[in-house]
C-alpha angles and dihedrals in degrees: 000000000000097000120132131209119234123209110250095224140078100016094077091049094055107088115229094016095285118182118267091249089064095055096090101281124131105270091218124011088191104056092173090063115084110203119221113226114235123231116267134203110293105172149332134285141189100203094143146351127223132227130184117253099174136017139178097056121143108251099311114213098181141026126180147112133281122225111258094019105090117188096016123109123216118209134187118212113207096232090062115281131125109208128192116206110200122219089258091054097256116141134216130180102232094183137003117194096156090128088064098042129089108210121205141133092296100009131087138068098343112165146020134185128183118219110253087242093044093127088065106029102029093223123152137163131224132198118202144152109254124219090274091053094251126135117260128184120183141168119243135179128225118218125227090263091058096254117126120230105249096222115073119236091225143338116252103182141011118181124176112232117211094198139026095245136062096043094146110215117200125117118184140155115237130214088265090064094247125128113244129201131189117217126186125227094269098268139264119101124303095002097286093190092048092229100144093070093039110097090194091064124073090213121101090024147105107231132190136199138180103244091189090068112110123250135016121329131216136185089272090066093059119092124217108244098172134001137188096068128143103197117338094193093170134013135161142191124239100219092195093064102016091239127147118224116198129188107202117196111233135224116233104328121019139047112195144199119209127196117197135172105211114229109194093193092056131068114271112277122248120231092194108243128163094021092049133028104201104320094328125096117244116232095233115099096239118155119242115230105223098192094107135037113278109239122198124213116263095212137016144169134201129239092263085077101039143320110230123039122218113199124223139178144280101257115242099159128109107227096074108049095174089060096049112135093000125122112232128195141151149198129262096211102044100026089227120151127205138182130199140188120244113230121216109258097039109292136105139228143168097053107191129188108227119226091229120084135190119202118232092000109202104164142011114206140166130240123223090279093051092252118144125266127184129205121205127197086225086077100260134119118208132196127210114241133180109284114276 
């Protein structure tokens, strides 16, 4: 699901495994642009431990809580099921759309968001890969008994996907009340269709729409919030500051964390892909769209430490005091977890590798008390606990 494709070219020709930038390409096709180096790991931490709370699920891609349903956990299974885990551990399948879902490495049932007024109106939104491999987002309604009506109330988005990878996945409501979605660049290696820098394409973007608007919605109703992304598998909002934290899956070298304060009155900001991977120029001669401000990642790690970043949250709970105010995230391939400190003005520092690990980490969610949850493609759900 979080696999990437590497380009089968210059690496083999670079003796000793040198980085692509050292294989004769121009180190920076935009010499007037001065990259800002992201923060890197600087030590270890024991802010929390993890313990399993559920097992035997089918490749969960999400775990979290629904408004008005305290104590219960809601889980997405990649092949197309929405599962509710009651506080006593009992499970119910709230919805099964597996007959409409194409499941692959990066395809399937990928995202869910509950309407902010879900406790009253029962509305929720799902993002999945349809049988043709295209992106679908639709509005559903949950009944009083917790089951979800199988037929959507309306479709909100349909985007053709040229490849099977880089579908993005996240759905989330922002502080402005709009529903946001992260879409990858359409797949292949090194953005072959150059979609991420193309403001006329929905791919390689974070988009937003007002779901409270009347009538059907189409791709034309969604606004571009950010562009220049490769595969924003998971992102989250820090409600305390209104900031958007994005974990963008890298190509061959760098996994990155971006921190952005959305400014609705300004053009959408540009996170740089596919001209830059992290703070390093990519060898392809792709043009940089200069409509929006170019924003550099605040933290990054290399593929010695993992290969597919899974974004998390800025911690605002109460059970883990050492994590308070820190952004925490992890890696699907290595299972490593990190936390960092946000710096006033938009940067980050004090990147610490947590002692806890979660194998095949697909999602980091929050329970109804804003305490961390972790989904693993092995079929398990974990909960953060005070460090043992």
